[in-house]
C-alpha positions as CSV (number, residue, x, y, z in Angstrom):
1,X,0.0,0.0,0.0
2,X,1.3,3.5,-0.9
3,X,0.4,6.6,1.0
4,X,1.4,10.2,0.5
5,X,2.1,11.9,3.9
6,X,1.6,15.7,4.0
7,X,1.6,16.2,7.7
8,X,4.1,19.0,8.7
9,X,6.1,16.7,11.0
10,X,6.8,14.3,8.1
11,X,7.7,16.8,5.4
12,X,11.1,16.4,3.9
13,X,13.4,18.1,1.3
14,X,12.1,16.5,-1.9
15,X,14.9,18.2,-3.8
16,X,17.5,16.2,-1.8
17,X,15.7,12.9,-2.2
18,X,15.2,13.4,-5.9
19,X,18.8,14.3,-6.4
20,X,20.1,11.3,-4.4
21,X,17.8,8.9,-6.3
22,X,18.5,10.4,-9.7
23,X,22.3,10.6,-9.3
24,X,22.6,7.5,-7.1
25,X,25.0,9.4,-4.7
26,X,24.7,10.1,-1.0
27,X,24.1,13.7,0.3
28,X,25.5,15.1,3.5
29,X,24.6,18.7,4.4
30,X,25.8,20.3,7.6
31,X,23.5,23.3,7.3
32,X,20.9,23.4,4.5
33,X,20.2,27.1,5.3
34,X,23.8,28.0,4.3
35,X,24.1,25.5,1.4
36,X,24.6,27.2,-1.9
37,X,22.2,24.8,-3.6
38,X,19.7,24.1,-0.9
39,X,19.5,27.5,0.8
40,X,17.7,29.0,-2.1
41,X,14.9,26.4,-2.1
42,X,11.6,27.6,-0.5
43,X,10.9,24.2,1.1
44,X,14.2,24.2,2.9
45,X,13.7,27.7,4.2
46,X,10.1,27.1,5.1
47,X,10.8,23.8,6.9
48,X,13.9,25.4,8.6
49,X,16.0,22.4,7.7
50,X,19.5,22.3,9.1
51,X,21.5,19.1,8.9
52,X,20.5,16.5,6.3
53,X,21.8,13.1,5.4
54,X,20.3,11.1,2.6
55,X,21.6,7.9,0.9
56,X,20.3,6.0,-2.1
57,X,18.7,2.5,-2.0
58,X,20.5,0.7,-4.8
59,X,19.9,-2.7,-6.3
60,X,22.0,-4.1,-9.1
61,X,23.5,-0.7,-9.7
62,X,20.1,1.0,-10.0
63,X,18.8,3.4,-7.4
64,X,15.1,2.7,-6.5
65,X,14.6,4.8,-3.4
66,X,16.4,6.6,-0.5
67,X,16.8,6.8,3.2
68,X,16.4,10.4,4.4
69,X,17.3,11.9,7.8
70,X,17.2,15.5,8.9
71,X,17.5,17.7,11.9
72,X,15.8,21.1,12.2
73,X,17.3,22.2,15.5
74,X,21.1,21.9,15.1
75,X,23.5,22.3,12.2
76,X,26.5,20.0,11.8
77,X,25.0,17.2,13.8
78,X,25.7,14.5,11.2
79,X,29.2,13.3,10.5
80,X,30.9,11.3,7.8
81,X,30.7,8.4,10.2
82,X,26.9,8.7,10.3
83,X,26.9,8.8,6.5
84,X,28.9,5.6,6.4
85,X,26.6,3.9,8.8
86,X,23.5,5.0,6.9
87,X,25.0,3.7,3.7
88,X,25.5,0.3,5.4
89,X,21.9,0.3,6.6
90,X,20.7,1.2,3.1
91,X,22.7,-1.7,1.5
92,X,21.1,-4.2,3.9
93,X,17.7,-2.6,3.4
94,X,17.9,-2.8,-0.4
95,X,18.6,-6.6,-0.2
96,X,15.8,-7.1,2.3
97,X,13.3,-5.1,0.1
98,X,14.4,-7.1,-2.9
99,X,13.9,-10.4,-1.1
100,X,10.4,-9.3,0.1
101,X,9.5,-8.4,-3.5
102,X,10.7,-11.7,-4.8
103,X,8.7,-13.5,-2.0
104,X,5.6,-11.5,-3.0
105,X,6.1,-12.5,-6.6
106,X,6.3,-16.1,-5.7
107,X,3.2,-15.9,-3.6
108,X,1.3,-14.2,-6.4
109,X,2.3,-17.0,-8.8
110,X,1.2,-19.6,-6.4
111,X,-2.1,-17.9,-5.9
112,X,-2.6,-17.7,-9.6
113,X,-1.8,-21.4,-10.1
114,X,-4.2,-22.3,-7.3
115,X,-6.9,-20.2,-9.0
116,X,-6.2,-21.9,-12.4
117,X,-6.4,-25.3,-10.8
118,X,-9.7,-24.4,-9.1
119,X,-11.2,-23.0,-12.3
120,X,-10.1,-26.1,-14.2
121,X,-11.8,-28.3,-11.6
122,X,-15.0,-26.2,-11.9
123,X,-15.0,-26.5,-15.7
124,X,-15.1,-30.3,-15.4
125,X,-17.4,-30.6,-12.4
126,X,-20.7,-29.9,-14.2
127,X,-22.3,-29.7,-17.6
128,X,-24.3,-26.6,-16.6
129,X,-22.4,-24.1,-18.7
130,X,-23.8,-20.9,-17.3
131,X,-23.1,-22.1,-13.7
132,X,-19.5,-23.0,-14.7
133,X,-18.9,-19.7,-16.4
134,X,-20.4,-17.6,-13.6
135,X,-18.1,-19.4,-11.1
136,X,-15.1,-18.7,-13.3
137,X,-16.0,-15.0,-13.4
138,X,-16.3,-14.9,-9.6
139,X,-12.7,-16.3,-9.4
140,X,-11.6,-13.7,-11.9
141,X,-13.1,-10.9,-9.9
142,X,-11.4,-12.1,-6.7
143,X,-8.0,-12.5,-8.5
144,X,-8.0,-9.0,-10.0
145,X,-10.1,-7.2,-7.3
146,X,-12.4,-6.1,-10.1
147,X,-15.9,-4.6,-9.8
148,X,-17.3,-6.5,-12.7
149,X,-16.5,-9.3,-15.2
150,X,-18.3,-10.8,-18.2
151,X,-18.0,-13.3,-21.0
152,X,-19.2,-12.2,-24.4
153,X,-19.9,-14.5,-27.3
154,X,-20.3,-13.9,-31.0
155,X,-23.8,-14.4,-32.2
156,X,-24.2,-13.6,-35.9
157,X,-23.1,-9.9,-36.2
158,X,-23.2,-9.1,-32.5
159,X,-21.4,-9.7,-29.3
160,X,-23.7,-10.7,-26.4
161,X,-23.1,-11.0,-22.7
162,X,-23.4,-14.7,-22.1
163,X,-22.7,-14.4,-18.4
164,X,-21.9,-11.3,-16.3
165,X,-21.1,-10.7,-12.6
166,X,-21.0,-7.5,-10.6
167,X,-23.5,-4.8,-9.5
168,X,-24.9,-4.2,-13.1
169,X,-24.8,-7.8,-14.4
170,X,-28.5,-8.0,-15.1
171,X,-28.5,-4.8,-17.1
172,X,-25.4,-5.8,-19.1
173,X,-27.0,-9.1,-20.1
174,X,-29.7,-7.2,-22.1
175,X,-27.1,-5.4,-24.2
176,X,-25.9,-6.5,-27.6
177,X,-22.8,-5.0,-29.1
178,X,-22.4,-4.7,-32.9
179,X,-19.5,-6.9,-34.0
180,X,-16.3,-5.0,-34.2
181,X,-17.4,-2.2,-31.8
182,X,-15.9,-1.6,-28.4
183,X,-12.7,-2.9,-26.9
184,X,-14.2,-6.4,-26.6
185,X,-15.0,-6.3,-30.4
186,X,-11.4,-5.2,-31.1
187,X,-10.1,-8.1,-29.0
188,X,-12.2,-10.6,-31.0
189,X,-11.3,-9.1,-34.3
190,X,-7.6,-8.9,-33.7
191,X,-7.4,-12.1,-31.6
192,X,-5.2,-10.6,-28.9
193,X,-5.7,-9.5,-25.3
194,X,-5.5,-5.9,-24.2
195,X,-5.2,-3.8,-21.0
196,X,-6.7,-0.3,-21.0
197,X,-6.2,1.8,-17.8
198,X,-8.2,4.8,-18.9
199,X,-11.1,3.6,-21.2
200,X,-12.7,7.1,-21.3
201,X,-9.8,8.2,-23.5
202,X,-9.6,5.1,-25.7
203,X,-11.4,5.6,-29.1
204,X,-12.3,1.8,-29.1
205,X,-14.4,2.1,-26.0
206,X,-18.1,1.4,-26.5
207,X,-19.7,3.9,-24.1
208,X,-23.3,2.6,-24.9
209,X,-22.8,-0.2,-22.3
210,X,-22.1,2.3,-19.5
211,X,-25.0,4.5,-20.7
212,X,-27.4,1.6,-20.5
213,X,-26.2,0.1,-17.2
214,X,-25.3,3.3,-15.3
215,X,-21.9,1.8,-14.6
216,X,-18.8,4.0,-15.1
217,X,-15.9,2.0,-16.5
218,X,-12.5,3.3,-15.6
219,X,-10.1,0.5,-16.7
220,X,-10.5,-3.0,-18.1
221,X,-8.7,-6.1,-19.4
222,X,-10.0,-8.4,-22.1
223,X,-8.8,-11.6,-23.7
224,X,-10.1,-13.5,-26.7
225,X,-11.9,-16.9,-26.4
226,X,-10.3,-19.0,-29.2
227,X,-11.6,-22.3,-30.5
């Protein structure tokens, strides 16, 4: 989870952090108010920053973050020894963060494999097609934390919602999309999946579905069913 903290007690010199991350080099400032580069910055003067030490978090030669420490009461409080210690802490932290990310990736893959196994088991458990497809969509919603999901099939010159789940599922099932229209139509026509994170600015988006259901689509994924 990512959070932006704006409380005064947590405000920092973003200029120092950005410079450290961009250049990949540590920054030690005895008195930011007197520093030729920092002293002219409004944030430094406004926050009354004095001593600052900031070191990059580096993984495989690439900076991906920083550890930042400052003192607003006393200038010259941080030494080169403090900088060396913070660099050592940053090196250990970078490895720990990378290990945590790798562990998270493995957990995600295991969760996906379990979902695929469950879906496969559902597909062979009954011949009631709509029941099977509805259960599959529920798994999809859980896996991607989505608000709605649907399976559309080609019927003649139209795409129809064979099954749908979500708050507006009943309304969606009554809609028929002209073949080739919308992102779903594009996916069927081009036989490839797509991710769209802002559908309102995608010319392929078929807004009639939202208009009829009252649902406001923000982002979506679609993949073709091939036989």
